[in-house]
C-alpha positions in Angstrom: -39.7 -26.5 20.2 -39.2 -26.8 16.9 -40.6 -23.5 15.7 -39.0 -21.9 18.8 -35.7 -24.1 17.2 -36.3 -21.2 13.6 -37.4 -18.4 14.8 -33.3 -18.7 16.8 -32.0 -19.3 13.4 -33.7 -16.6 11.6 -33.1 -14.4 14.3 -29.4 -14.7 14.1 -29.6 -14.6 10.0 -31.4 -11.6 10.6 -28.5 -10.3 12.6 -25.7 -11.1 10.8 -27.8 -9.3 7.3 -28.5 -6.1 9.6 -24.2 -6.3 10.1 -23.7 -7.5 6.8 -25.6 -4.6 5.8 -24.7 -2.2 8.4 -21.1 -1.8 7.4 -22.0 -1.9 3.6 -24.1 0.9 3.9 -20.6 2.0 5.8 -18.4 1.2 3.9 -19.8 2.9 0.7 -21.0 6.8 2.3 -16.7 5.8 2.4 -15.5 4.6 -0.8 -18.0 8.3 -1.7 -16.9 10.8 0.7 -14.1 9.5 -1.4 -15.7 9.9 -5.0 -16.9 13.7 -3.3 -13.2 15.3 -1.5 -10.6 13.3 -3.3 -10.9 11.9 -6.8 -13.1 14.6 -7.6 -10.1 16.7 -6.8 -7.8 14.1 -9.2 -9.7 13.3 -12.2 -8.8 16.7 -13.3 -5.5 17.4 -12.3 -4.1 13.8 -13.5 -5.7 14.4 -17.4 -2.3 12.7 -19.5 -0.5 11.3 -16.6 -2.0 8.9 -15.7 0.2 6.9 -19.0 2.7 7.7 -16.9 1.5 6.6 -13.3 0.1 3.2 -14.1 1.7 1.3 -17.3 0.3 -1.1 -18.6 2.1 -5.0 -19.8 1.3 -4.3 -23.7 3.9 -3.3 -25.7 2.9 -2.1 -29.6 5.9 -0.6 -31.8 5.1 3.1 -32.5 8.3 4.9 -34.6 12.2 4.3 -34.6 14.4 7.0 -33.8 17.7 7.8 -32.9 19.5 7.1 -29.5 19.2 9.4 -26.7 21.8 9.4 -23.5 18.5 8.7 -21.0 18.2 6.1 -23.5 17.0 2.1 -22.0 19.7 0.1 -24.3 18.3 -2.9 -24.3 15.7 -0.6 -26.8 18.5 -0.6 -29.3 17.3 -2.4 -33.0 20.6 -3.3 -33.3 19.6 -3.6 -37.1 18.6 -1.4 -38.0 22.0 1.3 -36.1 24.0 -1.2 -38.3 23.1 0.2 -41.5 22.4 3.9 -40.8 25.5 3.4 -38.7 23.6 5.3 -35.9 22.6 4.2 -32.9 18.8 4.4 -33.3 16.1 2.4 -31.0 12.5 1.3 -31.0 9.8 3.1 -29.2 6.2 1.8 -27.4 3.1 2.3 -26.7 1.9 0.6 -23.7 -1.3 -1.0 -23.6 -3.1 1.2 -20.7 -4.9 -1.9 -19.7 -3.5 -2.4 -16.9 -4.4 -5.2 -14.0 -3.2 -3.3 -10.2 -2.2 -5.6 -6.3 -2.5 -4.2 -3.5 -0.3 -6.1 -0.9 -2.0 -4.5 2.7 -0.5 -4.5 5.6 -3.1 -4.6 8.4 -1.5 -5.8 11.5 -2.1 -3.8 14.9 0.2 -1.1 13.9 -1.6 0.6 11.4 -3.8 1.8 14.2 -1.9 3.9 15.8 -2.5 7.8 14.7 -1.5 10.9 17.3 -4.1 13.1 15.0 -7.5 12.6 14.0 -6.5 9.9 11.9 -4.9 6.7 12.0 -2.3 4.7 10.2 -5.0 2.6 8.9 -7.5 5.3 7.5 -4.2 7.3 5.3 -4.4 3.8 3.6 -7.8 2.8 3.2 -8.7 6.2 1.5 -6.0 5.5 -0.7 -6.4 2.5 -1.6 -10.2 3.4 -2.3 -9.0 6.0 -4.1 -6.9 4.3 -6.6 -8.8 2.0 -6.9 -11.7 3.7 -8.2 -9.9 5.7 -10.1 -8.0 2.1 -11.7 -10.9 0.7 -12.7 -12.9 3.9 -13.6 -10.1 3.3 -17.1 -11.5 -0.5 -16.9 -8.1 -1.6 -15.3 -8.6 -4.9 -12.8 -7.9 -3.8 -9.4 -6.6 -6.9 -6.7 -5.5 -7.2 -3.0 -3.6 -9.4 -0.3 -4.5 -9.1 2.7 -2.7 -9.3 6.1 -3.0 -9.2 9.8 -1.8 -12.1 11.9 -1.0 -14.1 8.1 -2.5 -13.4 4.9 -6.0 -13.2 6.0 -6.5 -12.9 1.9 -5.8 -12.6 -1.8 -8.8 -11.3 -3.3 -8.8 -12.1 -7.6 -8.0 -8.5 -9.7 -11.5 -7.0 -11.2 -13.6 -4.0 -12.3 -16.2 -2.4 -10.9 -17.4 0.0 -8.8 -18.5 -3.2 -7.4 -15.4 -4.5 -6.8 -13.8 -1.8 -5.3 -16.4 -1.4 -2.3 -16.4 -5.1 -1.6 -12.3 -4.5 -0.5 -12.5 -1.8 1.3 -14.8 -3.8 3.4 -12.2 -6.8 3.2 -10.5 -4.2 4.4 -12.2 -3.2 7.3 -13.7 -6.5 8.2 -9.5 -8.6 7.2 -8.1 -5.4 10.1 -11.8 -6.1 12.4 -10.7 -10.0 13.4 -7.2 -9.3 12.7 -6.7 -7.0 16.0 -9.9 -9.8 17.3 -7.5 -12.6 17.1 -5.2 -11.2 17.7 -6.3 -10.0 21.3 -7.7 -13.8 22.1 -3.7 -15.1 20.9 -2.2 -12.5 23.4 -4.3 -13.5 26.2 -4.2 -18.0 25.0 -0.4 -17.8 23.6 -1.4 -19.0 20.5 -1.1 -18.3 16.9 0.4 -18.1 13.3 2.6 -16.0 14.8 3.4 -17.3 18.9 5.2 -12.7 19.3 2.6 -11.1 18.0 5.1 -9.4 14.9 4.4 -8.1 12.0 6.5 -10.9 9.4 6.2 -8.8 6.4 8.9 -11.1 4.4 6.3 -13.8 4.6 3.1 -11.4 3.3 5.9 -10.3 0.1 6.6 -14.6 -0.8 2.6 -14.5 -0.3 3.0 -11.6 -3.0 5.3 -13.2 -5.3 3.8 -16.5 -5.7 -0.3 -15.6 -6.0 0.2 -12.8 -8.3 2.1 -14.6 -11.5 0.9 -12.0 -14.5 3.3 -9.2 -14.6 1.4 -6.0 -12.6 1.6 -3.0 -11.1 2.2 -4.0 -7.4 1.4 -1.4 -4.3 3.5 -3.1 -0.4 1.2 -0.3 1.3 2.8 -0.4 4.8 4.0 1.2 7.8 7.2 -1.5 7.7 7.2 -2.0 10.8 8.0 -5.9 10.9 10.7 -8.8 11.8 14.1 -8.3 9.8 14.5 -10.1 6.3 12.0 -8.2 4.0 14.4 -6.8 2.4 14.8 -10.0 -0.3 11.3 -10.8 -0.7 10.7 -7.1 -2.0 13.3 -7.5 -3.8 12.5 -10.5 -5.8 9.3 -9.4 -5.9 10.3 -6.1 -7.4 12.2 -8.1 -10.2 8.7 -8.8 -12.1 6.6 -6.3 -11.2 6.5 -2.9 -11.0 6.6 -2.4 -7.1 5.9 0.9 -5.5 6.5 0.7 -1.3 3.1 3.2 -0.2 5.2 3.2 3.7 2.3 5.3 6.4 3.7 7.2 8.5 2.5 9.5 12.3 4.9 12.2 13.0 5.0 11.5 16.5 7.2 8.4 15.9 9.2 10.2 14.9 9.1 13.3 18.0 8.1 12.9 21.4 6.8 16.0 22.6 6.7 16.4 26.3 3.6 15.6 28.4 5.6 14.3 30.8 4.7 10.4 32.5 2.5 8.4 29.2 3.0 4.8 29.3 3.9 3.8 25.5 2.5 -0.1 24.7 3.2 -1.8 21.8 0.6 -1.9 19.9 1.9 -5.8 18.5 3.0 -7.5 21.4 0.4 -5.4 23.4 4.3 -5.3 25.9 3.0 -0.9 27.7 6.4 0.3 29.4 5.9 3.5 31.4 8.6 6.6 29.7 9.8 10.0 30.9 8.8 12.5 28.1 9.9 15.5 30.0 13.0 13.7 30.2 14.9 16.3 26.9 17.8 13.4 26.6 15.0 10.7 26.1 13.3 12.9 23.3 16.7 13.3 21.6 17.7 9.8 22.3 14.5 8.6 20.4 14.2 11.1 17.8 18.1 9.9 17.0 17.5 6.0 17.1 13.5 6.9 14.7 15.9 9.1 12.0 18.3 5.7 12.2 15.3 4.3 11.4 14.0 6.1 8.8 18.0 6.1 6.5 17.8 2.2 7.7 14.8 2.2 5.7 14.5 4.7 2.5 18.6 2.6 2.1 16.5 -1.1 2.4 13.7 0.4 0.0 16.2 1.8 -2.6 18.3 -2.1 -2.8 15.2 -2.8 -3.9 14.8 -1.4 -6.0 11.1 0.1 -5.4 9.4 3.4 -5.8 8.5 4.7 -2.8 5.7 7.0 -1.5 5.4 7.8 1.9 2.4 9.0 3.8 2.3 9.9 6.3 -1.2 10.1 9.1 -1.6 14.4 8.7 -0.5 14.3 5.1 -3.7 15.8 2.8 -4.1 12.2 -0.1 -4.2 14.7 -3.5 -1.4 16.2 -2.8 0.0 13.6 -2.6 -0.7 11.5 -5.2 -0.1 14.6 -7.1 3.7 14.6 -6.0 3.8 11.6 -6.7 3.2 11.4 -10.6 5.2 13.7 -10.8 8.1 12.4 -9.9 6.8 9.1 -12.0 6.8 11.5 -14.8 9.9 12.9 -14.7 11.5 10.1 -13.4 10.2 8.3 -16.7 11.2 11.1 -18.9 14.9 11.4 -17.8 15.7 7.8 -16.8 16.0 8.0 -12.8 17.0 4.6 -11.5 14.9 5.0 -8.0 11.4 8.4 -7.6 11.6 8.8 -4.0 8.1 11.1 -2.5 9.0 13.2 0.7 6.8 14.4 3.5 
């Protein structure tokens, strides 16, 4: 009898190891594909843009020069200004070493995609590329994962193995959250009983967990309960925050597909609609545009840079557009940088 139980335990352990090995192999393959198809293309294109794309926290005084209209008044050296009777500012060299955090929304709505790729795949690709680029330069990356609640906090570290660990956590964390969501739909239990995303909870948790000043990427489709704007604004007061907004073109315009079922990915509620009705499609588009305007205004009030990633976007071109816009933002002293589709 003992040997039988031992064999059962060993078999279960071997099955668990096999599943873990298979998952790790899949993540390794995904990262290798990103390194060949995306990162190699970005390597030469981002030369010289790295300092303006990602800013460190350390500052070294490099020079003094006359004040120009786009300079930050906080950098004025008042002693030199008083002595020379001409406003002068301090010029700093920023330390390239930094910590970056990915605050990741892995709720069920990011599984949606009308084409080949879903929003979740775009999110994983973006995180994999940025994390690998940063760690290759000796910077540390960490992550906070949200499914139905804050699922995991991965402390910042360096190295390719850490990027693989982060991507694996994204895959397994999202799968686990979806499984819990399915169980919640059956028994009505869970940390969020109505099944909707509470992005404000994630942002508030990030504000508490991330103590050292960092660059924070909030990766989400922002399909969430209201009330997240204040938490995002507080996070942006302490850190350099980039809102990476995921979306699918079908969320903005409905084609004429006849009678189709629309399902809320988070609550499971299903509704049949007649997309052949031109009036219905117009109302859908109008409401979608209104939501777009409200979302962009909220992100602008929070004072964060915004990168919009569509499921139909080329990831390389999106990152290059963003790098170029951030470079021009730093030079011109612009308040907000925004990348459209």
